[in-house]
DSSP file (Angstrom, degrees, kcal/mol; ACC not computed):
  #  RESIDUE AA STRUCTURE BP1 BP2  ACC     N-H-->O    O-->H-N    N-H-->O    O-->H-N    TCO  KAPPA ALPHA  PHI   PSI    X-CA   Y-CA   Z-CA
    1    1 A M              0   0    0      0, 0.0     2,-0.1     0, 0.0    20,-0.0   0.000 360.0 360.0 360.0 119.0 -187.8   82.6   79.4
    2    2 A G    >>  -     0   0    0      1,-0.1     4,-1.3     0, 0.0     3,-0.7  -0.285 360.0-105.0 -81.4 168.7 -187.2   81.2   76.0
    3    3 A A  T 34 S+     0   0    0      1,-0.2    10,-0.3     2,-0.2    -1,-0.1   0.763 116.5  64.6 -68.5 -23.4 -183.8   81.2   74.3
    4    4 A R  T 34 S+     0   0    0      1,-0.2     3,-0.4     8,-0.1    -1,-0.2   0.846 103.0  47.0 -69.1 -31.9 -184.8   84.0   72.1
    5    5 A K  T <4 S+     0   0    0     -3,-0.7     2,-0.9     1,-0.2    -1,-0.2   0.789 108.7  58.6 -75.2 -30.9 -185.0   86.4   75.1
    6    6 A L  S  < S+     0   0    0     -4,-1.3     7,-0.8     2,-0.1     2,-0.3  -0.446  82.9 119.9 -99.8  61.6 -181.7   85.2   76.5
    7    7 A S  E     -A   12   0A   0     -2,-0.9     2,-0.5    -3,-0.4     5,-0.2  -0.828  53.8-139.9-118.4 163.9 -179.5   86.0   73.6
    8    8 A M  E >  S-A   11   0A   0      3,-1.8     3,-2.3    -2,-0.3    -2,-0.1  -0.977  81.5 -24.1-119.8 116.5 -176.5   88.2   73.0
    9    9 A A  T 3  S-     0   0    0     -2,-0.5    -1,-0.2     1,-0.3     3,-0.1   0.920 127.8 -49.5  52.1  50.1 -176.2   90.3   69.8
   10   10 A G  T 3  S+     0   0    0      1,-0.2     2,-0.4    -6,-0.1    -1,-0.3   0.430 114.0 119.5  77.5   0.1 -178.5   87.8   68.1
   11   11 A K  E <   -A    8   0A   0     -3,-2.3    -3,-1.8     1,-0.0    -1,-0.2  -0.806  65.4-116.0-101.7 140.6 -176.6   84.7   69.2
   12   12 A R  E     -A    7   0A   0     -2,-0.4    -5,-0.2    -5,-0.2    -8,-0.1  -0.398  33.3-110.1 -68.2 148.8 -178.1   82.0   71.3
   13   13 A L        -     0   0    0     -7,-0.8    -1,-0.1   -10,-0.3    -7,-0.1  -0.419  35.6-102.0 -71.4 145.9 -176.6   81.4   74.7
   14   14 A P     >  -     0   0    0      0, 0.0     4,-2.3     0, 0.0     3,-0.4  -0.274  36.3-103.8 -63.2 159.7 -174.7   78.3   75.4
   15   15 A N  H  > S+     0   0    0      1,-0.3     4,-2.4     2,-0.2     5,-0.3   0.877 120.0  54.8 -59.0 -38.4 -176.5   75.5   77.3
   16   16 A W  H  > S+     0   0    0      1,-0.2     4,-2.8     2,-0.2    -1,-0.3   0.912 108.0  48.9 -66.7 -37.4 -174.7   76.3   80.6
   17   17 A A  H  > S+     0   0    0     -3,-0.4     4,-2.5     1,-0.2    -1,-0.2   0.904 109.9  51.0 -71.6 -35.2 -175.8   79.9   80.5
   18   18 A L  H  X S+     0   0    0     -4,-2.3     4,-0.9     2,-0.2    -2,-0.2   0.922 111.2  48.2 -62.3 -38.7 -179.4   78.8   79.8
   19   19 A H  H >X S+     0   0    0     -4,-2.4     3,-1.1     1,-0.2     4,-0.9   0.947 112.2  50.7 -63.0 -48.2 -179.3   76.4   82.8
   20   20 A L  H >< S+     0   0    0     -4,-2.8     3,-0.9     1,-0.3    -1,-0.2   0.906 107.6  51.2 -60.0 -40.3 -177.9   79.2   84.8
   21   21 A S  H 3< S+     0   0    0     -4,-2.5    -1,-0.3     1,-0.2     4,-0.2   0.699 112.5  47.3 -68.9 -18.8 -180.6   81.7   83.8
   22   22 A R  H <X S+     0   0    0     -3,-1.1     4,-2.8    -4,-0.9     5,-0.3   0.470  83.6  97.9-100.3  -2.3 -183.3   79.2   84.8
   23   23 A A  H <X S+     0   0    0     -4,-0.9     4,-2.5    -3,-0.9     5,-0.2   0.870  81.0  51.6 -60.3 -38.2 -181.7   78.3   88.2
   24   24 A P  H  > S+     0   0    0      0, 0.0     4,-2.1     0, 0.0    -1,-0.2   0.928 112.5  46.1 -65.6 -38.0 -184.0   80.7   90.3
   25   25 A T  H  > S+     0   0    0     -3,-0.2     4,-2.1    -4,-0.2    -2,-0.2   0.934 115.5  46.8 -74.5 -41.5 -187.1   79.3   88.7
   26   26 A N  H  X S+     0   0    0     -4,-2.8     4,-2.2     1,-0.2    -1,-0.2   0.918 111.5  49.8 -59.2 -42.6 -185.8   75.7   89.3
   27   27 A L  H  X S+     0   0    0     -4,-2.5     4,-2.6    -5,-0.3    -1,-0.2   0.919 108.9  52.1 -64.6 -42.8 -184.8   76.4   92.8
   28   28 A L  H  X S+     0   0    0     -4,-2.1     4,-2.8     1,-0.2     5,-0.3   0.931 109.5  51.7 -61.8 -46.4 -188.3   77.9   93.6
   29   29 A A  H  X S+     0   0    0     -4,-2.1     4,-1.4     1,-0.2    -1,-0.2   0.900 108.8  50.5 -57.2 -43.5 -189.9   74.7   92.1
   30   30 A D  H  X S+     0   0    0     -4,-2.2     4,-3.1     2,-0.2    -1,-0.2   0.898 109.6  50.2 -59.0 -46.7 -187.7   72.5   94.4
   31   31 A V  H  X S+     0   0    0     -4,-2.6     4,-2.3     1,-0.2    -2,-0.2   0.932 110.4  48.8 -63.6 -40.0 -188.6   74.5   97.4
   32   32 A K  H  < S+     0   0    0     -4,-2.8     4,-0.4     1,-0.2    -1,-0.2   0.782 111.4  50.9 -70.4 -26.2 -192.3   74.1   96.6
   33   33 A D  H >X S+     0   0    0     -4,-1.4     3,-1.0    -5,-0.3     4,-0.7   0.881 107.9  52.4 -66.3 -47.1 -191.8   70.5   96.1
   34   34 A D  H >< S+     0   0    0     -4,-3.1     3,-1.5     1,-0.2    -2,-0.2   0.910 101.1  62.0 -55.0 -44.9 -190.0   70.1   99.4
   35   35 A A  T 3< S+     0   0    0     -4,-2.3    -1,-0.2     1,-0.3    -2,-0.2   0.724 100.2  53.5 -60.5 -19.7 -192.8   71.8  101.1
   36   36 A K  T <4 S+     0   0    0     -3,-1.0    -1,-0.3    -4,-0.4    -2,-0.2   0.651  94.4  87.0 -79.7 -22.9 -195.2   69.0  100.0
   37   37 A R  S << S-     0   0    0     -3,-1.5     2,-0.2    -4,-0.7    -3,-0.0  -0.514  89.1-103.7 -81.2 151.6 -193.0   66.3  101.5
   38   38 A P        -     0   0    0      0, 0.0    -1,-0.1     0, 0.0    -2,-0.1  -0.489  38.5-107.9 -73.4 143.8 -193.3   65.3  105.1
   39   39 A A        -     0   0    0     -2,-0.2     2,-0.4    -4,-0.1    -4,-0.0  -0.350  30.5-142.7 -68.6 150.9 -190.7   66.6  107.5
   40   40 A R        -     0   0    0      2,-0.0     2,-0.5    -2,-0.0    -1,-0.0  -0.936   6.8-135.0-114.9 137.9 -188.2   64.0  108.9
   41   41 A R        -     0   0    0     -2,-0.4     2,-0.5     2,-0.0    -2,-0.0  -0.813  19.5-150.2 -91.4 131.9 -186.9   64.0  112.3
   42   42 A I        -     0   0    0     -2,-0.5     2,-0.6     2,-0.0    -2,-0.0  -0.874   6.1-162.3-108.5 129.2 -183.1   63.6  112.4
   43   43 A A        -     0   0    0     -2,-0.5    -2,-0.0     2,-0.0    -1,-0.0  -0.834   9.3-168.2-109.9  90.3 -181.6   61.9  115.4
   44   44 A L        -     0   0    0     -2,-0.6    47,-0.1     1,-0.1    -2,-0.0  -0.677  23.2-123.1 -83.5 114.7 -177.9   62.6  115.5
   45   45 A P        -     0   0    0      0, 0.0     3,-0.1     0, 0.0    -1,-0.1  -0.207   4.8-140.8 -59.3 148.6 -176.1   60.5  117.9
   46   46 A D  S    S+     0   0    0      1,-0.2     2,-0.3    44,-0.0    44,-0.0   0.848  88.9  18.4 -76.6 -30.4 -174.1   62.4  120.6
   47   47 A E        -     0   0    0     43,-0.0     2,-0.4    37,-0.0    -1,-0.2  -0.963  62.6-159.0-137.8 157.6 -171.3   59.8  120.2
   48   48 A V        -     0   0    0     -2,-0.3     2,-1.5    -3,-0.1     3,-0.2  -0.994  24.0-132.5-132.3 124.9 -170.3   57.2  117.6
   49   49 A N     >  -     0   0    0     -2,-0.4     4,-2.4     1,-0.2     5,-0.1  -0.646  29.4-178.1 -85.3  95.6 -168.0   54.3  118.7
   50   50 A V  H  > S+     0   0    0     -2,-1.5     4,-2.8     2,-0.2    -1,-0.2   0.814  76.1  55.7 -65.0 -38.6 -165.6   54.7  115.8
   51   51 A K  H  > S+     0   0    0      2,-0.2     4,-2.6     1,-0.2    -1,-0.2   0.903 109.5  45.0 -72.3 -36.9 -163.5   51.7  116.8
   52   52 A R  H  > S+     0   0    0      2,-0.2     4,-2.9     1,-0.2     5,-0.2   0.945 112.5  52.6 -66.6 -42.8 -166.5   49.2  116.8
   53   53 A L  H  X S+     0   0    0     -4,-2.4     4,-1.5     1,-0.2    -2,-0.2   0.947 113.9  42.3 -54.9 -50.1 -167.6   50.6  113.5
   54   54 A R  H  <>S+     0   0    0     -4,-2.8     5,-1.9     1,-0.2     4,-0.5   0.897 116.4  47.7 -69.5 -38.2 -164.1   50.1  112.0
   55   55 A T  H ><5S+     0   0    0     -4,-2.6     3,-0.8     2,-0.2    -1,-0.2   0.874 109.4  53.6 -73.4 -34.7 -163.7   46.5  113.6
   56   56 A E  H 3<5S+     0   0    0     -4,-2.9    -1,-0.2     1,-0.3    -2,-0.2   0.830 106.8  52.7 -62.7 -32.8 -167.2   45.5  112.5
   57   57 A A  T 3<5S-     0   0    0     -4,-1.5    -1,-0.3    -5,-0.2    -2,-0.2   0.580 113.0-124.7 -76.6 -12.7 -166.1   46.5  109.0
   58   58 A G  T < 5 +     0   0    0     -3,-0.8     2,-0.3    -4,-0.5    -3,-0.2   0.835  63.9 139.0  73.1  32.9 -163.0   44.3  109.3
   59   59 A M      < -     0   0    0     -5,-1.9    -1,-0.2     1,-0.0    -2,-0.1  -0.842  52.5-129.1-111.1 141.1 -160.7   47.2  108.5
   60   60 A S     >  -     0   0    0     -2,-0.3     4,-2.7    -3,-0.1     5,-0.2  -0.329  39.9-102.2 -72.1 169.3 -157.4   48.3  110.0
   61   61 A Q  H  > S+     0   0    0      2,-0.2     4,-2.5     1,-0.2     5,-0.2   0.895 124.3  48.2 -61.8 -38.2 -157.2   51.9  111.0
   62   62 A A  H  > S+     0   0    0      2,-0.2     4,-2.1     1,-0.2    -1,-0.2   0.899 111.6  49.2 -64.6 -39.5 -155.2   52.7  107.8
   63   63 A E  H  > S+     0   0    0      2,-0.2     4,-2.8     3,-0.2     5,-0.2   0.939 115.3  44.0 -57.0 -53.3 -157.7   50.9  105.6
   64   64 A F  H  X S+     0   0    0     -4,-2.7     4,-2.0     1,-0.2     5,-0.2   0.959 114.8  49.4 -66.9 -52.0 -160.7   52.7  107.3
   65   65 A A  H  <>S+     0   0    0     -4,-2.5     5,-2.6     1,-0.2     4,-0.5   0.868 115.0  43.2 -54.1 -46.0 -159.0   56.1  107.2
   66   66 A R  H ><5S+     0   0    0     -4,-2.1     3,-0.7     3,-0.2    -1,-0.2   0.920 112.4  52.4 -64.6 -45.2 -158.1   55.8  103.6
   67   67 A A  H 3<5S+     0   0    0     -4,-2.8    -2,-0.2     1,-0.2    -1,-0.2   0.814 121.2  31.4 -66.3 -33.9 -161.4   54.4  102.5
   68   68 A F  T 3<5S-     0   0    0     -4,-2.0    -1,-0.2    -5,-0.2    -2,-0.2   0.267 109.6-113.8-116.4  12.5 -163.5   57.2  104.1
   69   69 A C  T < 5 +     0   0    0     -3,-0.7     2,-0.4    -4,-0.5    -3,-0.2   0.950  63.0 148.6  58.3  57.0 -160.9   60.1  103.7
   70   70 A I      < -     0   0    0     -5,-2.6    -1,-0.2    -6,-0.2    -2,-0.1  -0.961  57.7-105.8-116.5 142.8 -160.2   60.6  107.4
   71   71 A N     >  -     0   0    0     -2,-0.4     4,-2.0     1,-0.1     5,-0.1  -0.505  28.6-137.1 -61.0 128.0 -156.9   61.7  108.8
   72   72 A P  H  > S+     0   0    0      0, 0.0     4,-1.8     0, 0.0    -1,-0.1   0.841 104.7  49.8 -52.1 -41.8 -155.2   58.4  110.4
   73   73 A I  H  > S+     0   0    0      2,-0.2     4,-2.8     1,-0.2     3,-0.3   0.943 109.3  49.1 -63.1 -49.9 -154.1   60.4  113.3
   74   74 A T  H  > S+     0   0    0      1,-0.2     4,-2.3     2,-0.2    -1,-0.2   0.897 111.4  50.7 -54.3 -46.2 -157.5   62.0  113.8
   75   75 A L  H  X S+     0   0    0     -4,-2.0     4,-1.9     2,-0.2    -1,-0.2   0.829 110.2  49.0 -60.2 -37.1 -159.1   58.5  113.6
   76   76 A R  H  X S+     0   0    0     -4,-1.8     4,-1.9    -3,-0.3     6,-0.2   0.916 108.4  54.8 -70.3 -42.0 -156.6   57.1  116.2
   77   77 A E  H  <>S+     0   0    0     -4,-2.8     5,-2.4     1,-0.2     6,-0.8   0.925 110.1  47.6 -51.3 -45.9 -157.4   60.1  118.5
   78   78 A W  H ><5S+     0   0    0     -4,-2.3     3,-1.8     1,-0.2     5,-0.2   0.953 110.2  50.8 -57.6 -49.2 -161.2   59.1  118.3
   79   79 A E  H 3<5S+     0   0    0     -4,-1.9    -1,-0.2     1,-0.3    -2,-0.2   0.788 111.9  47.8 -62.8 -29.6 -160.6   55.5  119.0
   80   80 A Q  T 3<5S-     0   0    0     -4,-1.9    -1,-0.3    -5,-0.1    -2,-0.2   0.426 113.9-114.4 -95.8  -1.4 -158.5   56.4  122.1
   81   81 A G  T < 5S+     0   0    0     -3,-1.8    -3,-0.2    -4,-0.3    -2,-0.1   0.646  84.4 116.6  80.8  10.0 -161.0   58.8  123.4
   82   82 A R  S   <S+     0   0    0     -5,-2.4     2,-0.3    -6,-0.2    -4,-0.2   0.320  83.1  10.7 -94.2   9.2 -158.8   62.0  123.1
   83   83 A G        -     0   0    0     -6,-0.8    -2,-0.2    -5,-0.2    -1,-0.1  -0.967  66.7-141.0-168.0 165.5 -161.2   63.6  120.5
   84   84 A K        -     0   0    0     -2,-0.3     2,-0.1    -3,-0.1     6,-0.1  -1.000  28.0-101.7-143.3 147.7 -164.5   63.2  119.1
   85   85 A P        -     0   0    0      0, 0.0     5,-0.1     0, 0.0   -37,-0.0  -0.386  40.5-115.3 -65.5 138.0 -166.0   63.6  115.7
   86   86 A D     >  -     0   0    0     -2,-0.1     4,-2.2     1,-0.1     5,-0.2  -0.065  35.5 -92.7 -63.2 175.6 -167.9   66.8  115.0
   87   87 A A  H  > S+     0   0    0      1,-0.2     4,-1.7     2,-0.2     5,-0.1   0.849 125.6  48.8 -60.6 -36.9 -171.6   66.8  114.2
   88   88 A T  H  > S+     0   0    0      2,-0.2     4,-1.5     1,-0.2    -1,-0.2   0.920 113.9  46.7 -67.5 -44.6 -171.0   66.7  110.4
   89   89 A T  H  > S+     0   0    0      1,-0.2     4,-2.8     2,-0.2    -2,-0.2   0.808 107.3  55.6 -71.7 -32.7 -168.6   63.9  110.8
   90   90 A R  H  X S+     0   0    0     -4,-2.2     4,-2.5     2,-0.2    -1,-0.2   0.872 106.4  53.1 -62.0 -39.0 -171.0   62.0  113.1
   91   91 A V  H  X S+     0   0    0     -4,-1.7     4,-1.6    -5,-0.2    -2,-0.2   0.904 110.9  47.4 -64.2 -41.1 -173.6   62.2  110.4
   92   92 A C  H  X S+     0   0    0     -4,-1.5     4,-2.7     2,-0.2    -2,-0.2   0.885 111.5  47.7 -64.1 -42.5 -171.2   60.7  108.0
   93   93 A L  H  X S+     0   0    0     -4,-2.8     4,-3.0     2,-0.2    -2,-0.2   0.879 107.6  56.8 -67.9 -36.5 -170.1   57.9  110.3
   94   94 A T  H  X S+     0   0    0     -4,-2.5     4,-1.5     2,-0.2    -1,-0.2   0.908 109.5  47.0 -61.1 -39.2 -173.8   57.1  111.0
   95   95 A V  H >X S+     0   0    0     -4,-1.6     4,-3.3     2,-0.2     3,-0.7   0.965 111.8  50.1 -60.7 -55.7 -174.3   56.7  107.2
   96   96 A I  H 3X S+     0   0    0     -4,-2.7     4,-0.9     1,-0.2    -2,-0.2   0.872 107.7  53.9 -48.5 -45.9 -171.3   54.6  107.0
   97   97 A A  H 3< S+     0   0    0     -4,-3.0    -1,-0.2     1,-0.2    -2,-0.2   0.839 119.3  33.8 -60.4 -35.0 -172.5   52.5  109.9
   98   98 A K  H << S+     0   0    0     -4,-1.5    -2,-0.2    -3,-0.7    -1,-0.2   0.877 135.6  18.9 -90.0 -42.6 -175.8   51.8  108.1
   99   99 A K  H >X  +     0   0    0     -4,-3.3     4,-2.1    -5,-0.2     3,-0.7  -0.328  68.7 153.6-128.1  47.0 -174.8   51.7  104.5
  100  100 A R  H 3X S+     0   0    0     -4,-0.9     4,-2.9     1,-0.3     5,-0.2   0.852  76.8  49.0 -43.0 -52.3 -171.0   51.1  104.4
  101  101 A E  H 3> S+     0   0    0      1,-0.2     4,-2.6     2,-0.2    -1,-0.3   0.838 108.6  54.4 -63.5 -35.1 -171.0   49.4  101.0
  102  102 A T  H <> S+     0   0    0     -3,-0.7     4,-2.8     2,-0.2    -1,-0.2   0.917 109.3  47.2 -60.9 -48.9 -173.1   52.1   99.5
  103  103 A V  H  X S+     0   0    0     -4,-2.1     4,-3.0     2,-0.2     5,-0.2   0.926 111.3  49.7 -59.6 -47.5 -170.7   54.7  100.7
  104  104 A L  H  X S+     0   0    0     -4,-2.9     4,-2.2    -5,-0.2    -1,-0.2   0.932 111.3  49.3 -58.4 -46.4 -167.8   52.9   99.4
  105  105 A D  H  X S+     0   0    0     -4,-2.6     4,-0.7     2,-0.2    -2,-0.2   0.888 112.1  47.8 -54.0 -42.8 -169.4   52.4   96.1
  106  106 A A  H >< S+     0   0    0     -4,-2.8     3,-0.7     1,-0.2    -2,-0.2   0.906 112.5  49.7 -66.1 -45.4 -170.3   56.1   95.9
  107  107 A L  H 3< S+     0   0    0     -4,-3.0    -1,-0.2     1,-0.2    -2,-0.2   0.801 108.8  53.6 -66.1 -31.2 -166.7   57.2   96.9
  108  108 A A  H 3<        0   0    0     -4,-2.2    -1,-0.2     1,-0.2    -2,-0.2   0.703 360.0 360.0 -81.5 -11.5 -165.1   54.9   94.3
  109  109 A S    <<        0   0    0     -4,-0.7    -1,-0.2    -3,-0.7    -2,-0.2   0.463 360.0 360.0 -88.3 360.0 -167.1   56.2   91.4
């Protein structure tokens, strides 16, 4: 679809509207592209030793909670075994365990 077809009363659409109008086509291209990539097997750990992760990072509970946007009370509960992170949080903690500095850099920007 060209900009001429996507006009209102002879005026060109703003860039955001053009991008939005092309979204279905771009999405389809992404899906086709993904079909060419090999599938990855994801191994999500059942448990994450949050206290070990935090101590290996050399951070206090308050520092770790603040750095990774975790409620300090929730962090304490996990470390004391009175709760456990859900699947999504375990994914995030696994990434933090492997690439902590990258995560910190990403959150800082």
